[in-house]
C-alpha atoms as an extended CHARMM CRD file, in Angstrom:
* protein
*
       279  EXT
         1         1  MET       CA             -6.7060000000        7.5810000000      -12.7300000000  PROA      1               0.0000000000
         2         2  ASN       CA             -6.8340000000        9.7540000000       -9.5580000000  PROA      2               0.0000000000
         3         3  MET       CA             -4.6000000000        9.0350000000       -6.9360000000  PROA      3               0.0000000000
         4         4  LYS       CA             -6.6120000000        7.3170000000       -4.0080000000  PROA      4               0.0000000000
         5         5  LEU       CA             -4.3930000000        8.0460000000       -0.9910000000  PROA      5               0.0000000000
         6         6  SER       CA             -1.8340000000       10.4270000000        0.3360000000  PROA      6               0.0000000000
         7         7  VAL       CA             -0.3640000000        9.4840000000        3.6740000000  PROA      7               0.0000000000
         8         8  ILE       CA              0.8090000000       12.6990000000        5.6750000000  PROA      8               0.0000000000
         9         9  ILE       CA              3.5040000000       11.8500000000        8.5870000000  PROA      9               0.0000000000
        10        10  VAL       CA              4.9100000000       14.8200000000       10.6940000000  PROA      10              0.0000000000
        11        11  HSD       CA              8.0570000000       13.8360000000       11.8620000000  PROA      11              0.0000000000
        12        12  TYR       CA             10.1380000000       15.3000000000       14.9370000000  PROA      12              0.0000000000
        13        13  ASN       CA             13.3220000000       13.5850000000       16.0040000000  PROA      13              0.0000000000
        14        14  VAL       CA             12.4200000000        9.9840000000       16.0780000000  PROA      14              0.0000000000
        15        15  PRO       CA             14.1710000000        8.8090000000       12.7560000000  PROA      15              0.0000000000
        16        16  ILE       CA             14.2920000000        5.1200000000       13.8150000000  PROA      16              0.0000000000
        17        17  LEU       CA             10.7030000000        4.9490000000       14.4610000000  PROA      17              0.0000000000
        18        18  LEU       CA             10.0320000000        6.6160000000       11.0370000000  PROA      18              0.0000000000
        19        19  ARG       CA             12.0840000000        4.1650000000        9.3090000000  PROA      19              0.0000000000
        20        20  ASN       CA              9.9560000000        1.4330000000       10.6850000000  PROA      20              0.0000000000
        21        21  CYS       CA              6.9460000000        3.2360000000        9.8590000000  PROA      21              0.0000000000
        22        22  LEU       CA              7.7140000000        3.7090000000        6.2870000000  PROA      22              0.0000000000
        23        23  ASP       CA              8.6760000000        0.1220000000        6.1860000000  PROA      23              0.0000000000
        24        24  SER       CA              5.3590000000       -0.9870000000        7.3660000000  PROA      24              0.0000000000
        25        25  LEU       CA              3.6970000000        1.1580000000        4.8940000000  PROA      25              0.0000000000
        26        26  GLN       CA              5.7500000000       -0.1450000000        1.9530000000  PROA      26              0.0000000000
        27        27  LYS       CA              5.1620000000       -3.7540000000        3.1380000000  PROA      27              0.0000000000
        28        28  TYR       CA              1.4760000000       -3.4630000000        3.6500000000  PROA      28              0.0000000000
        29        29  ILE       CA              0.0470000000       -0.8560000000        1.2870000000  PROA      29              0.0000000000
        30        30  GLN       CA             -0.3790000000       -2.7360000000       -1.8490000000  PROA      30              0.0000000000
        31        31  ASP       CA             -2.3410000000       -2.6340000000       -5.0450000000  PROA      31              0.0000000000
        32        32  LEU       CA             -3.3040000000        1.1040000000       -4.3590000000  PROA      32              0.0000000000
        33        33  ASP       CA             -2.2110000000        4.2340000000       -6.0780000000  PROA      33              0.0000000000
        34        34  TYR       CA             -0.9000000000        6.1980000000       -2.7460000000  PROA      34              0.0000000000
        35        35  GLU       CA              1.9210000000        8.5030000000       -1.9640000000  PROA      35              0.0000000000
        36        36  ILE       CA              3.9430000000        9.1590000000        1.1240000000  PROA      36              0.0000000000
        37        37  ILE       CA              4.6270000000       12.9480000000        2.1600000000  PROA      37              0.0000000000
        38        38  VAL       CA              6.7570000000       13.3040000000        5.3430000000  PROA      38              0.0000000000
        39        39  ILE       CA              7.1730000000       16.7350000000        6.8200000000  PROA      39              0.0000000000
        40        40  ASP       CA              9.7770000000       17.1580000000        9.3080000000  PROA      40              0.0000000000
        41        41  ASN       CA              9.4260000000       19.8580000000       11.9220000000  PROA      41              0.0000000000
        42        42  ASN       CA             13.0020000000       20.9030000000       12.2280000000  PROA      42              0.0000000000
        43        43  SER       CA             14.3660000000       18.2150000000       14.1930000000  PROA      43              0.0000000000
        44        44  PRO       CA             17.5550000000       18.9140000000       15.9430000000  PROA      44              0.0000000000
        45        45  ASP       CA             18.8100000000       15.4750000000       14.8130000000  PROA      45              0.0000000000
        46        46  ASN       CA             19.0140000000       15.6270000000       11.0380000000  PROA      46              0.0000000000
        47        47  SER       CA             19.6600000000       11.7780000000       10.7220000000  PROA      47              0.0000000000
        48        48  TRP       CA             16.2690000000       11.6340000000        9.3320000000  PROA      48              0.0000000000
        49        49  LYS       CA             17.7420000000       12.9210000000        6.0940000000  PROA      49              0.0000000000
        50        50  ASN       CA             19.4850000000        9.4690000000        5.7820000000  PROA      50              0.0000000000
        51        51  LEU       CA             16.1470000000        8.1920000000        5.1530000000  PROA      51              0.0000000000
        52        52  ILE       CA             15.5870000000       10.2160000000        1.6590000000  PROA      52              0.0000000000
        53        53  ASN       CA             18.0000000000        7.6230000000       -0.4230000000  PROA      53              0.0000000000
        54        54  ASP       CA             16.5490000000        4.5950000000        1.2090000000  PROA      54              0.0000000000
        55        55  PHE       CA             12.8780000000        5.6270000000        0.5540000000  PROA      55              0.0000000000
        56        56  PRO       CA             13.1870000000        7.2450000000       -3.2080000000  PROA      56              0.0000000000
        57        57  THR       CA              9.2210000000        7.2190000000       -3.5720000000  PROA      57              0.0000000000
        58        58  VAL       CA              8.6860000000        9.1250000000       -0.4580000000  PROA      58              0.0000000000
        59        59  ARG       CA              8.4270000000       12.9910000000       -0.8760000000  PROA      59              0.0000000000
        60        60  PHE       CA             10.5330000000       14.4570000000        2.2320000000  PROA      60              0.0000000000
        61        61  VAL       CA              9.9040000000       18.0570000000        3.0510000000  PROA      61              0.0000000000
        62        62  GLY       CA             12.1550000000       19.8190000000        5.7670000000  PROA      62              0.0000000000
        63        63  SER       CA             10.8200000000       22.6640000000        7.6420000000  PROA      63              0.0000000000
        64        64  ASP       CA             12.9750000000       25.7390000000        9.1220000000  PROA      64              0.0000000000
        65        65  GLU       CA             10.7960000000       26.0650000000       11.9900000000  PROA      65              0.0000000000
        66        66  ASN       CA              8.5950000000       23.9220000000       14.4680000000  PROA      66              0.0000000000
        67        67  GLY       CA              5.1910000000       25.3520000000       14.0270000000  PROA      67              0.0000000000
        68        68  GLY       CA              3.2910000000       22.6530000000       15.3440000000  PROA      68              0.0000000000
        69        69  PHE       CA              1.7530000000       19.5160000000       14.3760000000  PROA      69              0.0000000000
        70        70  ALA       CA             -1.2940000000       21.1940000000       12.7190000000  PROA      70              0.0000000000
        71        71  LYS       CA              0.5900000000       23.5010000000       10.9480000000  PROA      71              0.0000000000
        72        72  ALA       CA              2.7900000000       20.9830000000        9.4850000000  PROA      72              0.0000000000
        73        73  ASN       CA             -0.0120000000       18.7300000000        8.5240000000  PROA      73              0.0000000000
        74        74  ASN       CA             -2.0470000000       21.4970000000        6.8980000000  PROA      74              0.0000000000
        75        75  LEU       CA              1.0990000000       22.4560000000        4.7400000000  PROA      75              0.0000000000
        76        76  ALA       CA              1.4030000000       18.5650000000        3.5880000000  PROA      76              0.0000000000
        77        77  VAL       CA             -2.4090000000       18.2740000000        2.7030000000  PROA      77              0.0000000000
        78        78  LYS       CA             -2.0150000000       21.1310000000        0.5210000000  PROA      78              0.0000000000
        79        79  LEU       CA              1.0050000000       19.4340000000       -1.2190000000  PROA      79              0.0000000000
        80        80  ALA       CA             -1.1350000000       16.0590000000       -1.5380000000  PROA      80              0.0000000000
        81        81  VAL       CA             -2.9720000000       14.8780000000       -4.2500000000  PROA      81              0.0000000000
        82        82  GLY       CA             -4.8290000000       11.8840000000       -2.9790000000  PROA      82              0.0000000000
        83        83  GLU       CA             -8.6030000000       11.7840000000       -2.7450000000  PROA      83              0.0000000000
        84        84  TYR       CA             -8.2230000000       10.7050000000        0.9080000000  PROA      84              0.0000000000
        85        85  VAL       CA             -5.5280000000       12.0020000000        3.1930000000  PROA      85              0.0000000000
        86        86  LEU       CA             -4.3690000000        9.6860000000        6.0900000000  PROA      86              0.0000000000
        87        87  LEU       CA             -2.7930000000       11.5940000000        8.9110000000  PROA      87              0.0000000000
        88        88  LEU       CA             -0.2760000000        9.1880000000       10.3780000000  PROA      88              0.0000000000
        89        89  ASN       CA              2.0670000000        9.3380000000       13.3590000000  PROA      89              0.0000000000
        90        90  PRO       CA              5.9310000000        8.5470000000       12.7250000000  PROA      90              0.0000000000
        91        91  ASP       CA              5.9550000000        6.4020000000       15.8440000000  PROA      91              0.0000000000
        92        92  THR       CA              3.3230000000        3.7750000000       14.4000000000  PROA      92              0.0000000000
        93        93  GLU       CA              3.5120000000        0.6330000000       12.3130000000  PROA      93              0.0000000000
        94        94  PHE       CA              0.9100000000       -0.8150000000        9.9750000000  PROA      94              0.0000000000
        95        95  GLU       CA              0.1700000000       -4.4200000000       10.8620000000  PROA      95              0.0000000000
        96        96  GLY       CA             -1.7500000000       -5.8620000000        7.9900000000  PROA      96              0.0000000000
        97        97  PHE       CA             -2.9060000000       -5.4990000000        4.3660000000  PROA      97              0.0000000000
        98        98  TYR       CA             -6.1250000000       -3.6240000000        5.4780000000  PROA      98              0.0000000000
        99        99  MET       CA             -5.8860000000       -0.1610000000        3.8110000000  PROA      99              0.0000000000
       100       100  ASN       CA             -7.8740000000       -1.0660000000        0.7000000000  PROA      100             0.0000000000
       101       101  GLU       CA            -10.6240000000       -2.8070000000        2.8180000000  PROA      101             0.0000000000
       102       102  ILE       CA            -10.5980000000        0.6010000000        4.9990000000  PROA      102             0.0000000000
       103       103  LEU       CA            -10.9060000000        2.9020000000        1.8860000000  PROA      103             0.0000000000
       104       104  ASN       CA            -13.7320000000        0.7150000000        0.3100000000  PROA      104             0.0000000000
       105       105  PHE       CA            -15.4780000000        0.9680000000        3.7760000000  PROA      105             0.0000000000
       106       106  ALA       CA            -15.0900000000        4.7240000000        3.5320000000  PROA      106             0.0000000000
       107       107  ASP       CA            -16.2250000000        4.8700000000        0.1550000000  PROA      107             0.0000000000
       108       108  GLN       CA            -19.4700000000        3.1530000000        0.8410000000  PROA      108             0.0000000000
       109       109  GLN       CA            -20.7210000000        5.6630000000        3.6880000000  PROA      109             0.0000000000
       110       110  GLU       CA            -22.8750000000        8.3440000000        2.4590000000  PROA      110             0.0000000000
       111       111  LYS       CA            -21.6050000000       11.0710000000        4.7230000000  PROA      111             0.0000000000
       112       112  PHE       CA            -18.1250000000        9.8150000000        5.7440000000  PROA      112             0.0000000000
       113       113  GLY       CA            -16.3720000000       12.2220000000        8.1130000000  PROA      113             0.0000000000
       114       114  CYS       CA            -13.0340000000       10.6770000000        9.1570000000  PROA      114             0.0000000000
       115       115  LEU       CA            -12.0670000000        7.0320000000       10.6170000000  PROA      115             0.0000000000
       116       116  GLY       CA             -9.6330000000        5.7320000000       13.0110000000  PROA      116             0.0000000000
       117       117  VAL       CA             -8.4180000000        2.3590000000       13.9860000000  PROA      117             0.0000000000
       118       118  ARG       CA             -7.5410000000        0.1950000000       16.9380000000  PROA      118             0.0000000000
       119       119  MET       CA             -4.2940000000        1.3570000000       18.4980000000  PROA      119             0.0000000000
       120       120  HSD       CA             -2.1620000000       -0.6870000000       21.0590000000  PROA      120             0.0000000000
       121       121  ASP       CA              1.3500000000        0.0220000000       22.4350000000  PROA      121             0.0000000000
       122       122  SER       CA              4.6960000000       -1.6600000000       22.3880000000  PROA      122             0.0000000000
       123       123  GLU       CA              3.3520000000       -4.0700000000       25.3280000000  PROA      123             0.0000000000
       124       124  GLY       CA              0.2660000000       -5.1010000000       23.3700000000  PROA      124             0.0000000000
       125       125  LYS       CA             -2.1140000000       -3.0220000000       25.5740000000  PROA      125             0.0000000000
       126       126  PHE       CA             -4.9000000000       -1.1860000000       23.9170000000  PROA      126             0.0000000000
       127       127  LEU       CA             -4.7540000000        2.7110000000       23.7610000000  PROA      127             0.0000000000
       128       128  PRO       CA             -8.3680000000        3.8650000000       24.8010000000  PROA      128             0.0000000000
       129       129  GLU       CA             -7.9620000000        7.1400000000       22.8570000000  PROA      129             0.0000000000
       130       130  SER       CA             -8.7360000000        5.0940000000       19.5240000000  PROA      130             0.0000000000
       131       131  LYS       CA            -12.4780000000        5.9460000000       20.1410000000  PROA      131             0.0000000000
       132       132  ARG       CA            -13.5210000000        8.7540000000       22.1510000000  PROA      132             0.0000000000
       133       133  ALA       CA            -16.4320000000       10.9070000000       22.7980000000  PROA      133             0.0000000000
       134       134  VAL       CA            -16.4660000000       14.7870000000       22.3800000000  PROA      134             0.0000000000
       135       135  PRO       CA            -15.8260000000       16.4260000000       25.5090000000  PROA      135             0.0000000000
       136       136  ASN       CA            -18.8490000000       17.4210000000       27.6470000000  PROA      136             0.0000000000
       137       137  MET       CA            -19.5200000000       18.2050000000       31.3960000000  PROA      137             0.0000000000
       138       138  ILE       CA            -19.7160000000       14.6970000000       32.3030000000  PROA      138             0.0000000000
       139       139  ASN       CA            -17.2480000000       12.8960000000       30.5900000000  PROA      139             0.0000000000
       140       140  SER       CA            -14.6490000000       15.5800000000       31.0340000000  PROA      140             0.0000000000
       141       141  PHE       CA            -15.2240000000       15.5430000000       34.5780000000  PROA      141             0.0000000000
       142       142  GLU       CA            -14.8160000000       11.7500000000       34.4300000000  PROA      142             0.0000000000
       143       143  LYS       CA            -11.7250000000       11.7220000000       32.6060000000  PROA      143             0.0000000000
       144       144  LEU       CA             -9.8980000000       14.6030000000       34.6770000000  PROA      144             0.0000000000
       145       145  PHE       CA            -10.5840000000       13.0900000000       37.9100000000  PROA      145             0.0000000000
       146       146  ILE       CA            -12.4410000000        9.7400000000       38.4850000000  PROA      146             0.0000000000
       147       147  HSD       CA            -10.6870000000        7.6930000000       35.6680000000  PROA      147             0.0000000000
       148       148  LEU       CA            -13.5540000000        4.8870000000       35.9810000000  PROA      148             0.0000000000
       149       149  LYS       CA            -13.4590000000        1.7460000000       33.7660000000  PROA      149             0.0000000000
       150       150  LYS       CA            -16.9980000000        1.3750000000       33.0590000000  PROA      150             0.0000000000
       151       151  ASN       CA            -18.3960000000       -0.9810000000       30.2450000000  PROA      151             0.0000000000
       152       152  ASN       CA            -21.5880000000       -0.6460000000       28.3990000000  PROA      152             0.0000000000
       153       153  GLN       CA            -21.7460000000        2.9310000000       29.1950000000  PROA      153             0.0000000000
       154       154  LYS       CA            -20.9050000000        5.8870000000       26.7980000000  PROA      154             0.0000000000
       155       155  SER       CA            -17.8890000000        7.4030000000       28.7110000000  PROA      155             0.0000000000
       156       156  TYR       CA            -15.1980000000        9.7090000000       27.2500000000  PROA      156             0.0000000000
       157       157  TYR       CA            -13.3260000000        6.6210000000       26.0230000000  PROA      157             0.0000000000
       158       158  ARG       CA            -16.3620000000        5.0040000000       24.6200000000  PROA      158             0.0000000000
       159       159  THR       CA            -16.1550000000        1.8410000000       26.5760000000  PROA      159             0.0000000000
       160       160  ASP       CA            -19.6020000000        1.0600000000       25.0730000000  PROA      160             0.0000000000
       161       161  ILE       CA            -17.8560000000       -0.0330000000       21.8560000000  PROA      161             0.0000000000
       162       162  LEU       CA            -15.7350000000       -3.3080000000       21.6810000000  PROA      162             0.0000000000
       163       163  GLU       CA            -12.2500000000       -2.9290000000       21.0310000000  PROA      163             0.0000000000
       164       164  ASP       CA            -12.5150000000       -4.8490000000       17.6630000000  PROA      164             0.0000000000
       165       165  GLU       CA            -15.7460000000       -3.3070000000       16.6590000000  PROA      165             0.0000000000
       166       166  ILE       CA            -16.8600000000       -1.2110000000       13.6810000000  PROA      166             0.0000000000
       167       167  ALA       CA            -18.9760000000        1.7420000000       14.9750000000  PROA      167             0.0000000000
       168       168  GLU       CA            -19.8380000000        5.2810000000       14.7310000000  PROA      168             0.0000000000
       169       169  VAL       CA            -17.8200000000        7.3550000000       17.0650000000  PROA      169             0.0000000000
       170       170  GLU       CA            -17.2750000000       11.1180000000       17.8370000000  PROA      170             0.0000000000
       171       171  VAL       CA            -13.5770000000       11.3720000000       17.9710000000  PROA      171             0.0000000000
       172       172  VAL       CA            -10.7420000000        9.3950000000       16.6420000000  PROA      172             0.0000000000
       173       173  THR       CA             -6.9950000000       10.0290000000       17.2380000000  PROA      173             0.0000000000
       174       174  GLY       CA             -4.6750000000       12.0380000000       14.9210000000  PROA      174             0.0000000000
       175       175  ALA       CA             -2.2490000000        9.2960000000       15.2150000000  PROA      175             0.0000000000
       176       176  PHE       CA             -4.2490000000        7.6180000000       12.5500000000  PROA      176             0.0000000000
       177       177  LEU       CA             -6.8080000000        9.6110000000       10.8560000000  PROA      177             0.0000000000
       178       178  LEU       CA             -8.4170000000        9.2360000000        7.5270000000  PROA      178             0.0000000000
       179       179  ILE       CA            -10.2670000000       11.8760000000        5.8840000000  PROA      179             0.0000000000
       180       180  ARG       CA            -11.4550000000       12.8590000000        2.3220000000  PROA      180             0.0000000000
       181       181  ARG       CA             -8.9420000000       15.6020000000        1.3630000000  PROA      181             0.0000000000
       182       182  GLU       CA            -11.7090000000       17.6980000000       -0.0560000000  PROA      182             0.0000000000
       183       183  TYR       CA            -13.5870000000       17.9590000000        3.1660000000  PROA      183             0.0000000000
       184       184  TYR       CA            -10.2080000000       18.3500000000        5.0210000000  PROA      184             0.0000000000
       185       185  LEU       CA             -9.5180000000       21.4880000000        2.8530000000  PROA      185             0.0000000000
       186       186  LYS       CA            -13.1390000000       22.9150000000        2.8550000000  PROA      186             0.0000000000
       187       187  PHE       CA            -13.3320000000       22.8710000000        6.7360000000  PROA      187             0.0000000000
       188       188  GLY       CA             -9.9660000000       24.5960000000        7.1040000000  PROA      188             0.0000000000
       189       189  GLY       CA             -8.0130000000       21.4320000000        8.2140000000  PROA      189             0.0000000000
       190       190  LEU       CA             -6.5090000000       21.3200000000       11.6980000000  PROA      190             0.0000000000
       191       191  ASP       CA             -6.9640000000       24.3140000000       13.6810000000  PROA      191             0.0000000000
       192       192  GLU       CA             -3.3020000000       26.0270000000       13.8320000000  PROA      192             0.0000000000
       193       193  THR       CA             -4.2960000000       27.5870000000       17.1390000000  PROA      193             0.0000000000
       194       194  TYR       CA             -3.3750000000       24.0570000000       18.6560000000  PROA      194             0.0000000000
       195       195  PHE       CA              0.4230000000       23.4780000000       18.8220000000  PROA      195             0.0000000000
       196       196  MET       CA              0.1580000000       20.0010000000       19.7290000000  PROA      196             0.0000000000
       197       197  TYR       CA             -2.6700000000       18.0410000000       21.1320000000  PROA      197             0.0000000000
       198       198  GLY       CA             -6.5580000000       18.6360000000       20.7720000000  PROA      198             0.0000000000
       199       199  GLU       CA             -6.5870000000       19.7450000000       17.1600000000  PROA      199             0.0000000000
       200       200  ASP       CA             -7.7520000000       16.0230000000       16.0730000000  PROA      200             0.0000000000
       201       201  ILE       CA            -10.6860000000       16.4460000000       18.6040000000  PROA      201             0.0000000000
       202       202  ASP       CA            -11.5900000000       20.0980000000       17.1610000000  PROA      202             0.0000000000
       203       203  LEU       CA            -11.3820000000       18.4720000000       13.7350000000  PROA      203             0.0000000000
       204       204  CYS       CA            -13.8760000000       15.3710000000       14.3960000000  PROA      204             0.0000000000
       205       205  TYR       CA            -16.1100000000       17.6440000000       16.2100000000  PROA      205             0.0000000000
       206       206  THR       CA            -16.0200000000       20.2530000000       13.0690000000  PROA      206             0.0000000000
       207       207  LEU       CA            -16.9600000000       17.2080000000       10.8000000000  PROA      207             0.0000000000
       208       208  LEU       CA            -19.8620000000       15.9880000000       13.0470000000  PROA      208             0.0000000000
       209       209  GLN       CA            -21.3160000000       19.8830000000       13.2620000000  PROA      209             0.0000000000
       210       210  ASN       CA            -21.2280000000       19.7040000000        9.4130000000  PROA      210             0.0000000000
       211       211  GLY       CA            -23.3920000000       16.6660000000        9.2910000000  PROA      211             0.0000000000
       212       212  LEU       CA            -20.8330000000       14.0390000000        8.6400000000  PROA      212             0.0000000000
       213       213  LYS       CA            -20.1090000000       10.7970000000       10.4830000000  PROA      213             0.0000000000
       214       214  ASN       CA            -16.8340000000        9.4050000000       12.0410000000  PROA      214             0.0000000000
       215       215  TYR       CA            -15.9320000000        5.8630000000       12.4570000000  PROA      215             0.0000000000
       216       216  TYR       CA            -14.0080000000        3.4830000000       14.4980000000  PROA      216             0.0000000000
       217       217  TYR       CA            -12.8050000000        0.6790000000       12.4810000000  PROA      217             0.0000000000
       218       218  GLY       CA            -11.6910000000       -1.9340000000       14.9940000000  PROA      218             0.0000000000
       219       219  LYS       CA            -10.9170000000       -4.8750000000       12.7040000000  PROA      219             0.0000000000
       220       220  ALA       CA             -7.5990000000       -3.1070000000       11.7770000000  PROA      220             0.0000000000
       221       221  SER       CA             -4.9020000000       -2.2120000000       14.3620000000  PROA      221             0.0000000000
       222       222  ILE       CA             -1.4590000000       -0.5630000000       14.4390000000  PROA      222             0.0000000000
       223       223  LEU       CA              1.2090000000       -0.3820000000       16.6630000000  PROA      223             0.0000000000
       224       224  HSD       CA              1.6360000000        3.1080000000       18.5310000000  PROA      224             0.0000000000
       225       225  TYR       CA              4.8650000000        3.7540000000       20.4180000000  PROA      225             0.0000000000
       226       226  LYS       CA              2.8950000000        6.5430000000       22.1370000000  PROA      226             0.0000000000
       227       227  GLY       CA              4.7230000000        9.7950000000       23.1900000000  PROA      227             0.0000000000
       228       228  GLU       CA              8.2320000000        8.4670000000       21.9540000000  PROA      228             0.0000000000
       229       229  SER       CA              9.0100000000       11.9450000000       20.5240000000  PROA      229             0.0000000000
       230       230  THR       CA              7.5950000000       13.8770000000       23.4720000000  PROA      230             0.0000000000
       231       231  VAL       CA              9.3990000000       14.5380000000       26.9870000000  PROA      231             0.0000000000
       232       232  LYS       CA              6.8650000000       14.6260000000       29.7170000000  PROA      232             0.0000000000
       233       233  ASP       CA              7.9690000000       17.8240000000       31.2850000000  PROA      233             0.0000000000
       234       234  LYS       CA              6.6040000000       21.2680000000       32.0230000000  PROA      234             0.0000000000
       235       235  ILE       CA              6.4520000000       22.3770000000       28.6100000000  PROA      235             0.0000000000
       236       236  TYR       CA              4.5230000000       19.0980000000       27.7140000000  PROA      236             0.0000000000
       237       237  LEU       CA              1.8730000000       19.8890000000       30.4870000000  PROA      237             0.0000000000
       238       238  GLU       CA              1.3750000000       23.4240000000       29.1420000000  PROA      238             0.0000000000
       239       239  ARG       CA              0.8100000000       22.3070000000       25.7500000000  PROA      239             0.0000000000
       240       240  PHE       CA             -1.3000000000       19.5350000000       26.6920000000  PROA      240             0.0000000000
       241       241  TYR       CA             -3.9280000000       21.2420000000       29.1060000000  PROA      241             0.0000000000
       242       242  GLY       CA             -3.5190000000       24.4080000000       27.2010000000  PROA      242             0.0000000000
       243       243  ALA       CA             -5.1300000000       22.3810000000       24.3250000000  PROA      243             0.0000000000
       244       244  MET       CA             -8.1860000000       21.4710000000       26.1100000000  PROA      244             0.0000000000
       245       245  GLN       CA             -8.2910000000       25.0540000000       27.2840000000  PROA      245             0.0000000000
       246       246  ILE       CA             -8.4050000000       26.2070000000       23.5550000000  PROA      246             0.0000000000
       247       247  PHE       CA            -11.2150000000       23.6810000000       22.9680000000  PROA      247             0.0000000000
       248       248  LEU       CA            -13.1890000000       24.9370000000       25.8860000000  PROA      248             0.0000000000
       249       249  ASN       CA            -12.4730000000       28.6280000000       24.9050000000  PROA      249             0.0000000000
       250       250  LYS       CA            -13.8010000000       28.1310000000       21.2960000000  PROA      250             0.0000000000
       251       251  TYR       CA            -16.9830000000       25.7700000000       21.8170000000  PROA      251             0.0000000000
       252       252  TYR       CA            -18.2180000000       26.3720000000       25.4250000000  PROA      252             0.0000000000
       253       253  ARG       CA            -17.3020000000       29.9260000000       26.4500000000  PROA      253             0.0000000000
       254       254  LYS       CA            -20.0730000000       31.7300000000       24.8170000000  PROA      254             0.0000000000
       255       255  LYS       CA            -22.3280000000       28.8230000000       24.2670000000  PROA      255             0.0000000000
       256       256  SER       CA            -22.6120000000       27.2700000000       27.7020000000  PROA      256             0.0000000000
       257       257  PRO       CA            -20.5640000000       29.6840000000       30.3360000000  PROA      257             0.0000000000
       258       258  LEU       CA            -21.4520000000       27.7730000000       33.4510000000  PROA      258             0.0000000000
       259       259  LYS       CA            -19.8160000000       24.5450000000       32.0370000000  PROA      259             0.0000000000
       260       260  PHE       CA            -17.0060000000       26.6010000000       30.6620000000  PROA      260             0.0000000000
       261       261  ARG       CA            -16.1560000000       27.9730000000       33.9660000000  PROA      261             0.0000000000
       262       262  LEU       CA            -16.6790000000       24.4100000000       35.5380000000  PROA      262             0.0000000000
       263       263  LEU       CA            -14.3870000000       22.7700000000       33.3160000000  PROA      263             0.0000000000
       264       264  SER       CA            -11.8410000000       25.4320000000       33.0290000000  PROA      264             0.0000000000
       265       265  MET       CA            -11.4840000000       25.3070000000       36.8220000000  PROA      265             0.0000000000
       266       266  GLY       CA            -11.0410000000       21.4880000000       36.5190000000  PROA      266             0.0000000000
       267       267  LEU       CA             -8.3470000000       21.9070000000       34.0560000000  PROA      267             0.0000000000
       268       268  LYS       CA             -6.4380000000       24.2420000000       36.0220000000  PROA      268             0.0000000000
       269       269  LEU       CA             -6.6510000000       22.1420000000       38.9920000000  PROA      269             0.0000000000
       270       270  LYS       CA             -5.6300000000       19.0650000000       37.1610000000  PROA      270             0.0000000000
       271       271  HSD       CA             -2.6870000000       21.1890000000       35.3800000000  PROA      271             0.0000000000
       272       272  TYR       CA             -1.5070000000       22.2160000000       38.9000000000  PROA      272             0.0000000000
       273       273  PHE       CA             -1.1740000000       18.8170000000       40.3830000000  PROA      273             0.0000000000
       274       274  ALA       CA              0.3810000000       17.3030000000       37.3100000000  PROA      274             0.0000000000
       275       275  ILE       CA              3.1930000000       19.9570000000       37.4810000000  PROA      275             0.0000000000
       276       276  ARG       CA              3.5280000000       19.3300000000       41.3110000000  PROA      276             0.0000000000
       277       277  GLN       CA              3.8450000000       15.6030000000       40.4880000000  PROA      277             0.0000000000
       278       278  LEU       CA              6.9390000000       16.6530000000       38.4880000000  PROA      278             0.0000000000
       279       279  LYS       CA              8.9750000000       17.8660000000       41.2330000000  PROA      279             0.0000000000
């Protein structure tokens, strides 16, 4: 019998959260042939190695460099053997026995691309990046400058879809992204041009361009301690806004030059004001 699922976790300097994540996986994934692969991205704190003896069935791989989120995931997927791979952040926790249900749903979809679930933070607040649209002229401007909360309208954060609904979406988050390993490898995995942020949008968009469908599965939820391994400093801002610029360069520069110039200008302005707020 072939292995059904490979859970891929890229870790950086959050060993306590990683322990909680692994505990939740072992608690809630049952009656399923699966593996867990943890890639440590050269964390300055080596205490993650203490987990190796506590989780003997987990495959831990230490990297001698931090080459970014995309590169680490691509390495892990090449080591994986599951039919599906689940990209999962270490600062997340499962909250129910729903993995078999999710996999059954994926099996039933004729053109399954990828799937994400409902996420909330430690205070129970829904995280809107759980379900998103591909960035375009209108929703990008809205996200950058307006931040409107609109219902029953297809905004960047897909507020037209209920939080507990199951529906087709364009983009889900890399904090929980289920995809067939075959397709992940076929389409090149995560684009390593992105160091961090944006690579999940790119992968989802690639799947759509190849005729596949992406899904938001709101019946299942995870806890996401959002950004616990990230310091919100100038480097973070450069990576975040730089990732959006990579996406624009890749998909809009030649295809839609006017949109590219306008959105690039908007990104630069937003980046500038974000840096000023740090001072």
